[in-house]
N, C-alpha and C positions, 0 to 999 in steps of 0.2 A: 615540233609537234609532240613527239614522244615525251620530251622533257616537261612540257606544259601539262600533259595528261598525268604524268607521275606526280607532279606537285599538287594538282587539283585532286587527284585520288587520295594522296596522303592527307591533305587538309580535310577532305570529307571523312576519312576514317578517324582522324583525330577529333573532329566535331562529334561524330557518332559516339566515340568512347567517352567524351566529356558529358554528353547527354545521359549515357548509361550510368556513369559514375554518380551523377547528381540524383537521378531518379531510381537508383537501385534500392530495393527495399532492405531495411536494416533488420536482419533476422537473428541478431545476437541477443541473448537474454538481457533484460534490464530489470532485475528484481527491485531496484529502487523506485520503479514506477508504480506507486500506489497512492490512493487517497484514503483519508480516514475522517470520520466525524462522529461525534457523540449523538446518538439518536434517542437515548433514554437516560434519564437521571431521576430515579424514583427513591424517595425517602420514606415510603409507607411502612417498611419493615423497621421495627424499633431497633436502634443500634447498628443499622447497616444501610447501605445504599445499593440498589440494583442498577447497574450501569450497563447500557447496551451501546455498542460501537459498531458502525458499518465500515467495512474495509473493502475497497474496490481494487482489484488487481489490474493494473494497466499494462502488464507485460504480456508476452506471447506464450508464456509457459505457466504451468501450475506452480503455486507457491503456498507455503504456510507462513503465518505471521504470529508474532507475540505482541499482545496488546497490554500495555501498562496503563493502569487507571489510577488517577489521583483525585481525591475529593478534598477541596479546600474551602476555607471560609476566611475572608479578608486576607487572602494571600498565604495563610498558614495551613499546611496539610492536616486534615483530621482523619484521613484514611487512605489506604492504598491497596491495590490488588492487581492481579494479572489474569489473563486468559489466553488460550491458544486457539487459532483458527487454522484448520488443516484443509488441504486440497481445494484452494480457491483457484478456479479455472481462469484462463485468459479472458480478460474483460468482465469477469463475474464480480458480484458483490456478495459478501458474506457478513453475517452479524455475529459478533462475539458478545458474550455477556459475562459479567463478573458480579459477585456478591462481595461488597467491600465493607469490612467491619469499620465502624466509626468510633473515634474517641471524642466525645462531646456531642453537643446538639447540632443537628444539621440545618437549623434555621439560617438562611442566607448563604448556604453552601452551594458550590457548583462542581461539576464533574469535568475532568479533562482526560484526554487519552493521547498516548504516543504509541506508534506502531513501528516494529522493526521486523525485518525478514528473519524467519526462524528456519534454520537449516537442519536441525536434529529431527529425529523421528519422535512423534508425539501421538498419544492416543492409541486406541484399539484399531488394528488394521490400517495403520497410516500408510 
């Protein structure tokens, strides 16, 4: 009787540990969890493009991001720029904007952005 109880108790504890291991929340930082999209690509300024990019932080901690912007026409770049977005809170979305100087006419051009985690200090009171 004691032996059966010990085996049953051991199996119950192992089952409980398995459930806890599967459903335990992951609280480690995941700075690679972000989404980005171009929300504005304005060519109204002569010789430049005003590009706005939304960055959503999908992590549980605050991060800063570097946004690299490229304006191209027919696959050839005609301008590039960068912007920094600081202090984006967990689950929050921030907008970066960049004024990108252009070489050539913007007719038929499009804006693209890539975002990387920025770990250095940037800006006033970062």
